[in-house]
NUTILUM-687858 format. One line per field, with one value per atom (N, C-alpha, C): residue in one letter; atom name; x negated, y, z. Coordinates in steps of 0.2 Angstrom, whole numbers, plus 5000, padded with zeros to 4 digits. Atoms other than C-alpha are relative to their C-alpha. Example, Ala and Ser with C-alpha at 12.3 -4.5 7.8 and 13.67 -1.06 7.14 Angstrom:
aa	[a/a/a/s/s/s]
at	[N/CA/C/N/CA/C]
c1	[4996/4938/4996/5004/4932/5004]
c2	[4994/4978/5006/4994/4995/5005]
c3	[5000/5039/5000/4999/5036/5003]
//
This chain:
aa	[x/x/x/x/x/x/x/x/x/x/x/x/x/x/x/x/x/x/x/x/x/x/x/x/x/x/x/x/x/x/x/x/x/x/x/x/x/x/x/x/x/x/x/x/x/x/x/x/x/x/x/x/x/x/x/x/x/x/x/x/x/x/x/x/x/x/x/x/x/x/x/x/x/x/x/x/x/x/x/x/x/x/x/x/x/x/x/x/x/x/x/x/x/x/x/x/x/x/x/x/x/x/x/x/x/x/x/x/x/x/x/x/x/x/x/x/x/x/x/x/x/x/x/x/x/x/x/x/x/x/x/x/x/x/x/x/x/x/x/x/x/x/x/x/x/x/x/x/x/x/x/x/x/x/x/x/x/x/x/x/x/x/x/x/x/x/x/x/x/x/x/x/x/x/x/x/x/x/x/x/x/x/x/x/x/x/x/x/x/x/x/x/x/x/x/x/x/x/x/x/x]
at	[N/CA/C/N/CA/C/N/CA/C/N/CA/C/N/CA/C/N/CA/C/N/CA/C/N/CA/C/N/CA/C/N/CA/C/N/CA/C/N/CA/C/N/CA/C/N/CA/C/N/CA/C/N/CA/C/N/CA/C/N/CA/C/N/CA/C/N/CA/C/N/CA/C/N/CA/C/N/CA/C/N/CA/C/N/CA/C/N/CA/C/N/CA/C/N/CA/C/N/CA/C/N/CA/C/N/CA/C/N/CA/C/N/CA/C/N/CA/C/N/CA/C/N/CA/C/N/CA/C/N/CA/C/N/CA/C/N/CA/C/N/CA/C/N/CA/C/N/CA/C/N/CA/C/N/CA/C/N/CA/C/N/CA/C/N/CA/C/N/CA/C/N/CA/C/N/CA/C/N/CA/C/N/CA/C/N/CA/C/N/CA/C/N/CA/C/N/CA/C/N/CA/C/N/CA/C/N/CA/C/N/CA/C/N/CA/C/N/CA/C/N/CA/C/N/CA/C/N/CA/C/N/CA/C]
c1	[4996/4941/5002/4994/4948/5007/4990/4966/5001/4998/4973/5003/4999/4981/5007/4992/4998/5003/5003/4994/4999/4996/4990/5007/4995/5004/5006/4996/5015/4999/5002/5004/5001/4999/5004/5009/4992/5025/5003/5000/5024/4999/5003/5014/5006/4995/5025/5007/4993/5040/4999/5002/5031/5000/5003/5024/5010/4992/5044/5004/4995/5051/4994/5006/5035/5002/4998/5036/4990/5003/5018/4992/5005/5001/4995/5007/4981/4998/5003/4971/4990/5006/4950/4993/5006/4933/4995/5007/4918/4994/5009/4905/4997/5002/4894/5000/4999/4899/4993/5002/4887/5002/5001/4887/5005/4998/4893/5011/4993/4908/5004/4994/4916/5001/4998/4916/5007/4995/4924/5010/4996/4936/5003/4995/4942/5003/5001/4943/5008/4997/4955/5009/4996/4967/5005/4996/4969/5003/4995/4976/5006/4992/4988/5003/4999/4991/5005/4994/5009/4996/5002/5001/4995/5005/4989/4997/5002/4980/4991/5006/4960/4997/5006/4947/5001/4996/4955/5003/4999/4961/5008/4995/4976/5006/4995/4985/5000/5002/4979/5005/4997/4988/5007/4993/5005/5002/4996/5004/5003/4998/5005/5005/4992/5022/4999/5001/5026/4999/5002/5023/5003]
c2	[5005/5017/4993/5005/5001/4998/4998/4999/4994/5006/4986/4993/5006/4970/5005/4998/4978/5005/4991/4995/4998/4999/4988/4995/5002/4976/5005/4995/4993/5004/4997/4999/5001/5002/4989/4998/5001/4984/5008/4994/5005/5000/5003/5003/4998/5004/4990/5002/4999/5000/5004/4994/5013/4999/5004/5005/4996/5003/4997/5007/4994/5016/5005/4999/5020/4997/5001/5024/5001/5003/5022/5001/4998/5019/4999/4999/5021/4998/5003/5008/5003/5001/5012/5000/5002/5010/5008/4994/5022/4999/5004/5011/5003/4996/5015/5004/4992/5033/5002/4995/5047/5003/4994/5059/5003/4991/5074/4993/5001/5062/4995/5000/5054/5005/4996/5071/5004/4998/5077/4995/5005/5060/5002/5001/5061/5008/4997/5082/5000/5000/5077/4998/5005/5063/5005/4999/5074/5008/4994/5089/5000/5001/5078/4993/5005/5062/5005/4999/5067/4998/5006/5052/4998/5004/5042/4999/5004/5029/5001/5000/5031/4991/5008/5015/4997/5004/5001/4994/5006/4983/5002/4998/4990/4999/5001/4992/4992/5005/4975/4994/5001/4968/5001/4997/4976/4995/5000/4971/4991/5008/4949/5001/5002/4942/4997/5004/4936/4991/5005/4919/4996]
c3	[4997/5069/4995/5005/5063/4998/4997/5058/4998/4998/5065/4991/5006/5054/4998/5001/5059/4996/5003/5054/4991/5008/5036/4998/5002/5034/4998/5001/5036/4993/5007/5021/4996/5005/5012/4997/5001/5013/4998/5005/5008/4995/5006/4996/4993/5002/4988/4995/5000/4990/4997/5005/4980/4994/5005/4967/4995/5002/4962/5000/5001/4961/4994/5006/4947/4995/5005/4929/4995/5004/4925/5006/5000/4931/5002/5004/4931/5006/4997/4937/4998/5003/4935/5002/4997/4940/4997/5002/4940/4999/5002/4936/4993/5008/4921/4998/5003/4922/5002/4996/4925/5002/4994/4937/4997/5007/4926/5000/5003/4920/5004/4994/4935/5002/4998/4941/4995/5003/4925/4999/5000/4926/5007/4996/4943/5002/5002/4939/4997/5006/4926/5004/4995/4937/5005/4995/4952/4997/5003/4941/4996/5003/4934/5003/4997/4947/5003/4994/4958/5007/4989/4973/4994/5002/4971/5007/4995/4983/5000/5001/4985/5000/5002/4984/5005/4997/4993/4999/5003/4992/5002/5000/4997/4994/5002/4981/4995/5001/4977/5004/4997/4989/5003/5000/4986/4991/5006/4969/4999/5002/4973/5002/4998/4975/5008/4994/4992/5000/5002/4992/5007]
//
């Protein structure tokens, strides 16, 4: 089911508030990795990250300053 614009706006606002209180941020891409390297990277990140956001454009949108 598609996410409504209102729900997306709510998610972006929530993420924006969360980003204001964090001490570090990891942004990564999995391109040009072998399957084994991808697996190990994801496993390591899952073990060390307390909160994460899946693959999405929401982090990009929440980092943009309000116009």
